[in-house]
Every structure is written in C-alpha cells, then in structure tokens.
RONUVO-96491 format. One record per residue (C-alpha): x, y, z. Coordinates in Angstrom, 2 decimals, always signed. Example, Ala and Ser with C-alpha at 12.3 -4.5 7.8 and 13.67 -1.06 7.14 Angstrom:
2
+---------+---------+---------+
!       u !       v !       w !
+---------+---------+---------+
!  +12.30 !   -4.50 !   +7.80 !
!  +13.67 !   -1.06 !   +7.14 !
+---------+---------+---------+
END
This chain:
276
+---------+---------+---------+
!       u !       v !       w !
+---------+---------+---------+
!  +36.40 ! +188.82 !  +77.01 !
!  +40.23 ! +188.92 !  +77.20 !
!  +42.08 ! +192.12 !  +77.80 !
!  +43.73 ! +193.17 !  +74.50 !
!  +47.33 ! +194.48 !  +74.83 !
!  +47.63 ! +196.93 !  +72.02 !
!  +45.14 ! +197.20 !  +69.11 !
!  +43.11 ! +199.64 !  +67.11 !
!  +40.44 ! +201.41 !  +69.14 !
!  +37.89 ! +203.07 !  +67.02 !
!  +36.75 ! +206.50 !  +67.89 !
!  +35.81 ! +209.83 !  +66.55 !
!  +38.49 ! +212.10 !  +67.86 !
!  +40.59 ! +214.21 !  +65.51 !
!  +43.64 ! +211.96 !  +66.03 !
!  +41.79 ! +209.03 !  +64.66 !
!  +40.76 ! +211.03 !  +61.65 !
!  +44.43 ! +211.91 !  +60.73 !
!  +46.01 ! +210.10 !  +57.87 !
!  +48.03 ! +206.98 !  +58.91 !
!  +51.05 ! +208.47 !  +56.97 !
!  +50.94 ! +211.83 !  +58.83 !
!  +50.79 ! +209.99 !  +62.17 !
!  +53.58 ! +207.66 !  +61.26 !
!  +55.75 ! +210.58 !  +60.15 !
!  +55.00 ! +212.45 !  +63.28 !
!  +55.89 ! +209.33 !  +65.43 !
!  +59.13 ! +208.59 !  +63.71 !
!  +60.45 ! +212.23 !  +63.63 !
!  +59.51 ! +213.00 !  +67.21 !
!  +60.76 ! +209.77 !  +68.54 !
!  +64.12 ! +210.30 !  +66.74 !
!  +64.29 ! +213.87 !  +68.18 !
!  +63.42 ! +212.70 !  +71.70 !
!  +65.93 ! +209.80 !  +71.60 !
!  +68.71 ! +212.11 !  +70.22 !
!  +68.54 ! +214.95 !  +72.60 !
!  +69.08 ! +215.14 !  +76.39 !
!  +67.72 ! +218.52 !  +76.76 !
!  +65.23 ! +218.14 !  +79.72 !
!  +63.09 ! +221.04 !  +78.68 !
!  +62.48 ! +219.63 !  +75.19 !
!  +61.80 ! +216.02 !  +76.49 !
!  +59.50 ! +217.22 !  +79.21 !
!  +57.55 ! +219.21 !  +76.65 !
!  +57.26 ! +216.12 !  +74.39 !
!  +56.28 ! +213.93 !  +77.36 !
!  +53.48 ! +216.39 !  +78.32 !
!  +52.22 ! +216.68 !  +74.73 !
!  +52.18 ! +213.05 !  +74.29 !
!  +50.12 ! +212.47 !  +77.55 !
!  +47.72 ! +215.14 !  +76.54 !
!  +47.27 ! +213.51 !  +73.06 !
!  +46.77 ! +210.24 !  +74.62 !
!  +44.02 ! +211.82 !  +76.91 !
!  +42.42 ! +213.37 !  +73.78 !
!  +42.39 ! +210.10 !  +71.91 !
!  +40.13 ! +208.56 !  +74.76 !
!  +41.98 ! +205.40 !  +74.99 !
!  +40.71 ! +203.44 !  +78.06 !
!  +43.24 ! +202.97 !  +80.59 !
!  +42.45 ! +199.16 !  +81.09 !
!  +43.68 ! +198.68 !  +77.41 !
!  +46.97 ! +200.03 !  +77.92 !
!  +47.65 ! +199.53 !  +81.73 !
!  +49.71 ! +196.30 !  +81.00 !
!  +52.01 ! +198.00 !  +78.57 !
!  +52.51 ! +201.11 !  +80.77 !
!  +53.22 ! +198.91 !  +83.79 !
!  +55.73 ! +196.88 !  +81.68 !
!  +57.59 ! +199.92 !  +80.44 !
!  +57.61 ! +201.37 !  +83.94 !
!  +59.21 ! +198.25 !  +85.32 !
!  +61.65 ! +198.19 !  +82.41 !
!  +62.61 ! +201.87 !  +82.90 !
!  +63.24 ! +201.34 !  +86.66 !
!  +65.33 ! +198.27 !  +85.90 !
!  +67.34 ! +200.24 !  +83.33 !
!  +67.95 ! +203.16 !  +85.75 !
!  +69.26 ! +200.62 !  +88.36 !
!  +71.59 ! +198.79 !  +85.96 !
!  +72.89 ! +202.15 !  +84.58 !
!  +73.63 ! +203.30 !  +88.02 !
!  +75.32 ! +200.19 !  +89.08 !
!  +77.48 ! +200.05 !  +86.01 !
!  +78.26 ! +203.74 !  +85.70 !
!  +77.60 ! +205.53 !  +88.96 !
!  +79.78 ! +208.65 !  +87.88 !
!  +78.60 ! +208.94 !  +84.33 !
!  +76.34 ! +211.95 !  +85.32 !
!  +79.32 ! +213.91 !  +86.82 !
!  +81.42 ! +213.19 !  +83.75 !
!  +78.70 ! +214.52 !  +81.39 !
!  +77.97 ! +217.68 !  +83.45 !
!  +81.62 ! +218.29 !  +84.78 !
!  +80.57 ! +218.79 !  +88.26 !
!  +79.82 ! +216.91 !  +91.37 !
!  +77.31 ! +217.71 !  +94.11 !
!  +77.08 ! +214.78 !  +96.60 !
!  +73.69 ! +214.15 !  +98.08 !
!  +74.34 ! +210.91 !  +99.82 !
!  +77.83 ! +209.50 ! +100.65 !
!  +78.13 ! +205.83 !  +99.60 !
!  +80.68 ! +203.02 !  +99.42 !
!  +83.44 ! +203.44 !  +96.81 !
!  +82.31 ! +205.20 !  +93.78 !
!  +78.59 ! +204.77 !  +94.62 !
!  +77.99 ! +208.33 !  +95.85 !
!  +74.56 ! +209.63 !  +95.00 !
!  +75.04 ! +212.92 !  +93.09 !
!  +72.71 ! +215.48 !  +91.69 !
!  +74.31 ! +215.04 !  +88.40 !
!  +73.67 ! +211.45 !  +88.32 !
!  +70.07 ! +211.79 !  +89.36 !
!  +69.56 ! +214.43 !  +86.70 !
!  +70.99 ! +212.11 !  +83.98 !
!  +68.84 ! +209.15 !  +85.17 !
!  +65.73 ! +211.32 !  +85.21 !
!  +66.37 ! +212.27 !  +81.73 !
!  +66.92 ! +208.65 !  +80.80 !
!  +63.71 ! +207.65 !  +82.25 !
!  +61.81 ! +210.69 !  +80.82 !
!  +62.67 ! +209.39 !  +77.30 !
!  +60.50 ! +206.23 !  +77.98 !
!  +57.45 ! +208.28 !  +78.89 !
!  +57.80 ! +210.61 !  +75.96 !
!  +58.16 ! +207.93 !  +73.16 !
!  +55.96 ! +205.08 !  +74.59 !
!  +52.75 ! +207.09 !  +74.68 !
!  +53.40 ! +208.08 !  +71.16 !
!  +53.78 ! +204.59 !  +70.04 !
!  +50.52 ! +203.54 !  +71.95 !
!  +48.78 ! +206.54 !  +70.39 !
!  +49.74 ! +205.56 !  +66.85 !
!  +48.93 ! +201.90 !  +67.18 !
!  +45.50 ! +202.37 !  +69.01 !
!  +44.32 ! +205.18 !  +66.65 !
!  +45.49 ! +203.83 !  +63.28 !
!  +43.60 ! +200.97 !  +61.52 !
!  +45.78 ! +198.12 !  +60.28 !
!  +44.95 ! +198.65 !  +56.75 !
!  +45.60 ! +202.37 !  +56.97 !
!  +48.77 ! +201.56 !  +58.68 !
!  +49.86 ! +199.25 !  +55.83 !
!  +49.09 ! +202.12 !  +53.31 !
!  +50.87 ! +204.69 !  +55.36 !
!  +54.10 ! +202.49 !  +55.21 !
!  +53.82 ! +202.17 !  +51.51 !
!  +53.16 ! +205.96 !  +51.20 !
!  +56.51 ! +206.65 !  +52.82 !
!  +58.39 ! +204.19 !  +50.51 !
!  +58.18 ! +200.69 !  +52.03 !
!  +57.50 ! +197.91 !  +49.75 !
!  +53.79 ! +197.03 !  +49.82 !
!  +54.48 ! +193.33 !  +50.50 !
!  +56.39 ! +194.10 !  +53.65 !
!  +53.69 ! +196.83 !  +54.62 !
!  +50.87 ! +194.19 !  +54.13 !
!  +52.78 ! +191.65 !  +56.14 !
!  +52.97 ! +194.10 !  +59.06 !
!  +49.31 ! +194.95 !  +58.65 !
!  +48.39 ! +191.26 !  +58.98 !
!  +50.52 ! +190.77 !  +61.94 !
!  +48.75 ! +193.67 !  +63.71 !
!  +45.30 ! +192.10 !  +62.60 !
!  +46.40 ! +188.75 !  +63.98 !
!  +47.76 ! +189.50 !  +67.38 !
!  +44.22 ! +190.27 !  +68.81 !
!  +42.97 ! +187.00 !  +67.32 !
!  +45.79 ! +185.00 !  +68.95 !
!  +44.99 ! +186.68 !  +72.27 !
!  +41.22 ! +185.68 !  +72.08 !
!  +42.14 ! +182.17 !  +70.94 !
!  +44.56 ! +181.81 !  +73.93 !
!  +41.81 ! +183.11 !  +76.29 !
!  +39.36 ! +180.49 !  +74.84 !
!  +41.80 ! +177.59 !  +75.23 !
!  +42.61 ! +178.60 !  +78.75 !
!  +38.95 ! +178.97 !  +79.74 !
!  +38.31 ! +175.47 !  +78.29 !
!  +41.24 ! +174.17 !  +80.28 !
!  +39.98 ! +175.73 !  +83.50 !
!  +36.58 ! +174.14 !  +82.80 !
!  +38.14 ! +170.79 !  +82.80 !
!  +39.69 ! +171.51 !  +86.28 !
!  +43.09 ! +172.88 !  +85.35 !
!  +43.59 ! +175.85 !  +87.77 !
!  +45.44 ! +178.76 !  +85.93 !
!  +44.25 ! +181.68 !  +87.86 !
!  +46.27 ! +183.51 !  +90.60 !
!  +45.08 ! +181.10 !  +93.15 !
!  +47.37 ! +178.34 !  +91.59 !
!  +51.17 ! +178.18 !  +92.44 !
!  +53.49 ! +179.98 !  +90.12 !
!  +55.03 ! +176.80 !  +88.81 !
!  +51.58 ! +175.16 !  +88.10 !
!  +50.48 ! +178.19 !  +86.23 !
!  +53.57 ! +178.27 !  +84.05 !
!  +53.17 ! +174.48 !  +83.22 !
!  +49.52 ! +174.99 !  +82.51 !
!  +50.14 ! +177.93 !  +80.22 !
!  +52.89 ! +176.02 !  +78.41 !
!  +50.31 ! +173.28 !  +77.72 !
!  +48.19 ! +175.88 !  +76.00 !
!  +50.96 ! +177.19 !  +73.71 !
!  +51.24 ! +173.87 !  +71.83 !
!  +47.70 ! +173.79 !  +70.42 !
!  +47.97 ! +177.47 !  +69.92 !
!  +51.02 ! +177.19 !  +67.70 !
!  +49.37 ! +174.46 !  +65.56 !
!  +46.27 ! +176.52 !  +65.39 !
!  +48.40 ! +179.56 !  +64.15 !
!  +50.21 ! +177.55 !  +61.55 !
!  +46.81 ! +176.31 !  +60.08 !
!  +45.60 ! +179.91 !  +59.96 !
!  +48.86 ! +181.29 !  +58.34 !
!  +48.62 ! +178.49 !  +55.70 !
!  +44.88 ! +179.46 !  +54.97 !
!  +45.72 ! +183.17 !  +54.59 !
!  +48.77 ! +182.67 !  +52.42 !
!  +46.90 ! +180.17 !  +50.23 !
!  +44.11 ! +182.70 !  +49.75 !
!  +46.52 ! +185.46 !  +48.82 !
!  +48.18 ! +183.25 !  +46.37 !
!  +44.78 ! +182.52 !  +44.77 !
!  +44.23 ! +186.21 !  +44.42 !
!  +47.64 ! +186.59 !  +42.75 !
!  +48.93 ! +188.89 !  +45.59 !
!  +52.31 ! +190.31 !  +44.79 !
!  +52.16 ! +189.94 !  +40.93 !
!  +52.38 ! +193.73 !  +40.27 !
!  +55.12 ! +196.07 !  +41.53 !
!  +52.61 ! +198.54 !  +42.89 !
!  +49.12 ! +198.43 !  +44.25 !
!  +46.33 ! +200.76 !  +45.39 !
!  +44.92 ! +200.98 !  +48.82 !
!  +41.30 ! +201.28 !  +49.70 !
!  +41.98 ! +202.79 !  +53.07 !
!  +44.59 ! +205.40 !  +51.94 !
!  +43.37 ! +208.95 !  +52.35 !
!  +45.00 ! +212.17 !  +51.11 !
!  +46.64 ! +214.80 !  +53.45 !
!  +44.28 ! +217.23 !  +55.00 !
!  +45.26 ! +220.67 !  +56.46 !
!  +45.40 ! +218.92 !  +59.82 !
!  +47.71 ! +216.28 !  +58.50 !
!  +50.00 ! +219.06 !  +57.18 !
!  +49.91 ! +220.86 !  +60.61 !
!  +50.84 ! +217.51 !  +62.28 !
!  +53.79 ! +217.10 !  +60.00 !
!  +54.73 ! +220.73 !  +60.37 !
!  +54.68 ! +220.30 !  +64.24 !
!  +57.00 ! +217.28 !  +63.92 !
!  +59.52 ! +219.17 !  +61.76 !
!  +59.28 ! +222.07 !  +64.25 !
!  +60.34 ! +219.75 !  +67.05 !
!  +63.20 ! +218.32 !  +64.96 !
!  +64.28 ! +221.74 !  +64.01 !
!  +64.11 ! +222.79 !  +67.74 !
!  +66.27 ! +219.70 !  +68.63 !
!  +68.93 ! +220.77 !  +66.14 !
!  +68.75 ! +224.40 !  +67.44 !
!  +69.24 ! +223.29 !  +70.99 !
!  +72.12 ! +221.10 !  +69.98 !
!  +74.05 ! +224.26 !  +68.95 !
!  +72.86 ! +226.23 !  +71.96 !
!  +73.83 ! +223.47 !  +74.49 !
!  +77.03 ! +222.73 !  +72.46 !
!  +76.13 ! +219.17 !  +72.42 !
!  +73.22 ! +216.77 !  +73.34 !
!  +73.09 ! +217.60 !  +76.97 !
!  +71.36 ! +220.45 !  +78.70 !
!  +73.69 ! +221.41 !  +81.70 !
!  +71.91 ! +223.29 !  +84.51 !
!  +74.79 ! +222.90 !  +86.75 !
!  +76.92 ! +225.53 !  +84.98 !
+---------+---------+---------+
END
C-alpha cells in the first residue's frame, strides 16, 4: 500500500474525541500567537506541548516522516537565505553584537544572529506539529462541520472536506498506475536515473488528471441531483456539542494568546532580549 502523506488516522485518544471546532480554534489561536511573538520561552513551551500532544495522539512516524523531513529542509533553507540576505538583522533587533566567528565583510557569525535564526526555526516546529495533529485526528466531515461552526459558509467548508477526502484517493490511484507501469517494464524506482524517473512519473500524471476530472464530474453531478446548496444553512451529522474537555482546550488556547499579549508588554515588543 502507498504511504499517505497526511490524512485522518482513527484512534481512541482524547485528542480524537475532541470536537473538530475546538481543535480548529486551538490550532488557529495558538498558531497566530506563535507566529506573532518572538519570545523564545513561549515558543519553546508551545513546541514541547505540540510534540507531547503529537505523541499522545499515537500518530505513526511513517505517516508523517515525509512532511517532517520536508519542513525541516524548508526551515534549513529559510535560515540560510535569511542569513545570506540579512546577516546583521539579529544584532539590529537585540542592539548588541557578540562575534563568535569572524567572516568576510558583514558576514560575521554573532550570538544575536544565531539566536534570531533559532527562534525563526523554532516557529516551524511549534506550528507544523499542530497542523499535523489537527489533520490526522479530525475526520473530514467533522472538519467541515467545525469550519461551518466558526462562521465559514457550508459550501466552502464542504468543498474543503471533499478535498481532504480526495487526496488519499489520488495517492492510491497514482500508486496503482505506477505499479502497472512498472509491471510493463518501466523502471520508476530509485534504481532508475533521476531523469528517467521524472519522465516516467510525468507519463502517469496525464491519465491521473483525466481520471480525476471524471471523478470530479461524477461527484458534482451527484451533489446537484441531491439539490446541494439550495438552502442557506444545513445540519451536520458529524457535528458534536462542546464538552468540558473542549472548553478546557479553548481555554488553554486563550491563555496562550493572553500570555503572548502580556509578554509583548513585558518585553516592550515582540522580541525577548536575553542580551540586555
């Protein structure tokens, strides 16, 4: 079977039992708080909490390894590009300079720049686990109902739900087409040259596009026959009322947001400065 990138993973943990709306509210509020602040203490706390929750959710590593590897690669590239284009940004923020390694021109490696880049990288590993946690513990139908609960039009919410349902099917169909191509003698594994693998995978995309278009047409026709979108509102079979645990989850998110605002006044800005 193909390895799915990101999709719902059924389980019986308390995270799976939370309402999709409460998980979505927590994800949005905490992500905004984390991306707003540069207080290392708070970002580190959110990162550790996110990793602990990911561990509690019992998500198999093989199901998220590709995403984590991709995010890690992107974070490293981002850090390198930031340093190349703004090597003195850290010392401008923290109003001090401690040179660790003398370089050429402005490219001196300073403690301030390293600290800023560390905070920048830490943001990825505080928000990405939250996104993975939400997507892997929330059923697509419950996700759609949660979007509608927070005010999104149900047509848009349902479209997003269908997209999440459809992605694993596309992956499975791609795997089936690739397997059939390999059975006919077309080498697409790591044994083949990179250029040959790219050409072979491009040959798979064409039938996959036509198959996807046929499926989209079938789904849209079925929805039209059921008069989808006639009414301004709709009910959700998978919607669930808030429990005490949901209220605690939202309360935790609001606490983190409040702490972010409090630290903004304490630090007199977004940045925590340990070099004072």
